[in-house]
N, C-alpha and C positions, 0 to 999 in steps of 0.2 A: 504494500500500500504503499502512496507517492502521500508523505507529509506536506502541508502547504506552508507557505511561510504566513507569521500574521502580520499585517502591516498596519503601523498605530493609526496613520489616517482615517482607514476604515471603523476604528474603532468609537464609540462613544466618546465626551469629556469625559464623564463620570460612570469610572467602573466599579462592579461590585463582584461578590465572591463569583459566581460562575464565569467573565469575563477573565478575571485572572487566573481560573481554572483552564480557560481555555487558551489565552496567551500563554501561559507557563506550562500546557499541558501536563497539569498536577491533580491529583484529586481533592476532592473537599474538605476534608480533613485538613491536610497541607494547607490548601489555599485561606482555610480558618486560621491556621497558625500564624501565615503571614500579618494576618490584621492583627494579631495577639501583641505581635513585638512591639517593644516600645520604640523602635527606631522607624517603624513602618509610617508614610504619611497617611494614617487614615481618618476617614472623616465618619463621624456617627451622626446622621440623620432621620428621624423620629424610628431609633430602634434598628435603623440598618449601617451595616458598614458599606462605607464606600470610598473611593480616593480618586483624588483627580487623574486623569489620565497622565498629563504633561510632570507630576509629581511622583507618579508611580515609574513611569520610564528613566526619569533622573534618579532614583532613589535605585532602581535596579542597576543604571550604569556603577553607583558609586558599591554597590555590592560588589560587581564584576572587577572593579579596580580594586579591593579589600583583596578577595582572591587572587590575585597578579602577584600582590606582593612579596 
């Protein structure tokens, strides 16, 4: 099966747990674990965990640069 790349331009401005699951190809438990991290740029809106798309990708780049050290 061929995997497609996820284009940030095609994602909504605000992402939820399912969007993060789709982008990172991870399960629900792992995605919810990201939202529980203190360094994750989470927003809570009406008891929903959300993240701004731009903030998420900036956070992801920072995490990637930490791994490269």
